[in-house]
C-alpha positions in Angstrom: 85.6 -119.9 187.6 86.7 -123.6 187.8 85.8 -125.1 191.2 87.8 -128.4 191.8 86.8 -129.3 195.3 84.5 -128.5 198.2 87.4 -126.7 200.0 88.2 -124.5 197.1 84.6 -123.4 196.8 84.7 -122.7 200.6 87.8 -120.6 200.1 86.3 -118.7 197.2 83.2 -118.1 199.1 85.4 -116.6 202.0 87.0 -114.2 199.6 83.6 -113.1 198.2 82.7 -112.4 201.8 85.6 -110.2 202.3 84.8 -108.3 199.1 81.2 -107.8 200.4 82.5 -106.5 203.8 84.8 -104.0 201.8 81.9 -102.8 199.6 79.9 -102.4 202.7 82.5 -100.0 204.1 83.5 -98.3 201.1 80.3 -98.5 198.8 82.6 -99.1 195.8 83.1 -102.4 193.8 79.6 -103.8 193.7 80.2 -104.7 190.1 83.3 -106.7 191.0 81.4 -108.6 193.8 78.5 -109.4 191.4 80.9 -110.8 188.7 82.7 -112.9 191.4 79.5 -114.1 192.8 78.0 -114.9 189.4 81.3 -116.8 188.5 81.2 -118.7 191.5 77.5 -119.8 191.1 78.3 -121.2 187.5 81.5 -122.9 188.8 79.7 -124.5 191.8 76.9 -125.7 189.4 79.6 -127.2 187.0 81.3 -129.0 189.9 78.2 -130.4 191.2 77.0 -131.6 187.7 80.4 -132.9 187.0 80.7 -134.8 190.4 77.1 -136.2 190.2 77.7 -137.7 186.8 81.2 -138.9 187.7 81.4 -142.7 187.8 85.0 -142.6 189.3 84.5 -140.0 192.0 81.0 -139.3 193.0 79.8 -136.9 195.7 80.1 -138.4 199.2 77.4 -137.6 201.6 79.5 -135.3 203.5 80.3 -133.4 200.2 76.7 -133.0 199.4 76.0 -131.6 202.9 78.8 -129.1 202.5 77.5 -128.3 198.9 74.2 -127.5 200.1 75.7 -125.4 202.9 77.8 -123.5 200.3 74.8 -122.9 198.2 73.0 -121.3 201.1 75.7 -119.0 201.8 75.9 -118.2 198.2 72.2 -117.2 198.3 73.0 -115.0 201.4 75.6 -113.3 199.4 73.3 -112.6 196.5 70.9 -111.0 199.1 73.6 -108.9 200.4 74.5 -107.8 196.9 70.8 -107.2 196.3 70.7 -104.9 199.4 73.6 -103.0 198.3 72.2 -102.3 194.8 68.9 -101.4 196.2 70.8 -98.5 198.0 73.4 -97.7 195.6 71.7 -98.2 192.0 68.0 -99.2 191.8 68.0 -99.2 188.0 71.0 -101.6 187.9 69.2 -103.8 190.4 66.1 -104.1 188.0 68.4 -104.8 185.1 70.2 -107.4 187.1 67.1 -109.1 188.3 65.9 -109.3 184.6 69.3 -110.8 183.6 69.3 -113.3 186.5 65.8 -114.5 185.6 66.9 -115.0 181.9 70.1 -116.7 183.2 67.8 -119.1 185.2 65.4 -119.8 182.2 68.5 -120.5 180.0 69.9 -122.8 182.6 66.7 -124.7 182.9 66.6 -125.0 179.1 70.1 -126.2 179.1 69.4 -129.0 181.7 66.4 -130.0 179.6 68.6 -130.2 176.6 71.2 -132.3 178.4 68.6 -134.7 179.6 67.0 -134.9 176.1 70.7 -135.6 174.6 71.1 -138.3 177.3 67.9 -140.0 176.4 68.6 -139.7 172.7 72.0 -141.3 173.2 70.5 -144.2 175.3 68.0 -144.6 172.4 70.7 -144.8 169.7 72.7 -147.3 172.0 69.8 -149.5 172.3 69.1 -149.5 168.5 72.8 -150.1 167.8 72.5 -153.1 170.3 69.3 -154.4 168.8 70.8 -154.1 165.3 73.9 -155.8 166.1 72.2 -158.6 167.8 69.6 -159.2 164.9 72.6 -159.2 162.5 74.6 -161.8 164.6 71.5 -164.0 164.9 70.4 -163.6 161.4 74.1 -164.3 160.2 74.1 -167.4 162.4 70.7 -168.6 161.0 71.9 -168.1 157.3 75.3 -169.9 158.1 73.2 -172.8 159.6 71.0 -172.7 156.3 74.0 -173.0 154.1 75.4 -175.9 156.2 72.1 -177.9 156.1 71.8 -177.1 152.3 75.5 -178.3 151.7 74.9 -181.4 153.7 71.8 -182.3 151.8 73.1 -181.8 148.5 76.5 -183.4 149.0 
């Protein structure tokens, strides 16, 4: 699920809320709700990461506040699904908890990898700048040496 704005995220969360209400009434469709909530969580995480790193369109203070409110609502929806699964299928709930824990571990590892890549990219940029500067200064010194040698022996 691709989320392009806070308003779109809010609308998606409202649709999820409607589905949860329907599941509460009928007792069917828990898997669909789980899938939508999971997709929403990934989408909101990607949206936040994109906007926090964006130079041209960073998050405003108001958007940060709304994003935090959406995350709280997202957590409440997960709690609703947890409660539904506790009653409907405890085994699925246990499997789901294990999968969610693994997903969080994978997400943390991914964030560490992104930070490491960024650090490596910065280090490479610094090395290229130092090498380029050394080359330019060295070239200038050699050129001045040739000029001096040519003037002395001319």
